C-alpha positions in Angstrom: 126.0 121.4 121.5 127.0 117.8 122.1 129.4 115.9 119.9 127.9 112.9 118.1 124.4 114.3 118.0 122.3 115.7 115.2 121.2 119.2 116.4 119.0 121.5 114.3 119.9 125.2 114.6 117.4 127.8 113.8 118.1 131.4 112.8 115.4 134.0 112.8 116.0 136.7 110.3 114.5 140.3 110.1 113.3 139.6 106.6 111.6 136.8 104.6 113.8 133.9 103.5 112.4 134.2 99.9 114.8 137.2 99.6 117.8 134.9 100.0 119.8 134.0 97.0 122.6 132.2 98.9 123.4 131.5 102.5 126.5 130.0 104.2 126.5 129.1 107.8 130.0 128.7 109.2 131.1 126.8 112.3 134.6 127.7 113.4 137.0 126.9 116.2 140.3 128.5 116.9 139.7 130.9 114.0 139.6 128.0 111.6 136.5 126.9 109.7 135.5 123.4 110.8 132.4 123.1 108.6 130.1 125.1 106.4 126.5 124.5 105.6 125.3 126.1 102.3 121.9 127.1 100.8 121.0 123.6 99.7 121.6 122.3 103.3 119.1 124.7 104.8 115.4 124.7 105.2 113.7 128.1 104.9 110.3 129.0 106.1 109.0 132.5 106.6 111.8 134.3 108.5 113.4 131.1 109.8 116.5 129.4 108.4 117.2 126.0 109.9 120.1 123.6 109.4 120.7 120.2 110.8 124.2 118.9 111.5 125.1 115.2 111.1 126.9 113.1 113.6 130.0 113.1 111.5 129.9 117.0 111.5 129.5 117.4 115.3 132.3 114.8 115.8 134.6 117.1 114.0 134.2 119.7 116.8 136.7 119.8 119.6 134.8 119.5 122.9 137.5 121.5 124.8 136.8 124.6 122.6 133.8 126.8 122.0 132.4 126.9 118.5 131.6 130.2 116.7 128.6 130.2 114.3 128.0 132.9 111.7 125.6 133.3 108.8 126.6 135.0 105.6 123.7 135.9 103.3 123.5 137.2 99.7 120.1 138.6 98.8 118.5 138.6 95.3 118.8 142.4 95.4 122.6 142.1 95.6 123.0 143.1 99.2 125.4 140.9 101.3 124.8 140.6 105.0 126.8 138.9 107.8 125.4 138.0 111.3 127.1 138.5 114.6 129.0 135.5 115.7 127.2 133.2 118.1 129.5 131.4 120.6 128.4 128.0 121.9 130.0 125.4 124.2 130.7 121.9 122.7 
């Protein structure tokens, strides 16, 4: 990921997105949350959740550190799920 750009990240889920009540996608560096994208920031289509970061958001990331990305999902049936962390270079 490049600082100062507006990347769109897509997450393919093993279920339809219409089952999602809430989702939070967290971007963290050095075990500290740098930014979070919430349900209203995401586009959902079929089994794909996508989120676009702003220039301001990517400029908050330290280019000397990797970023860890994780999705936390609450389903309408009450189940809470957490993805594995995805590590990306900045």
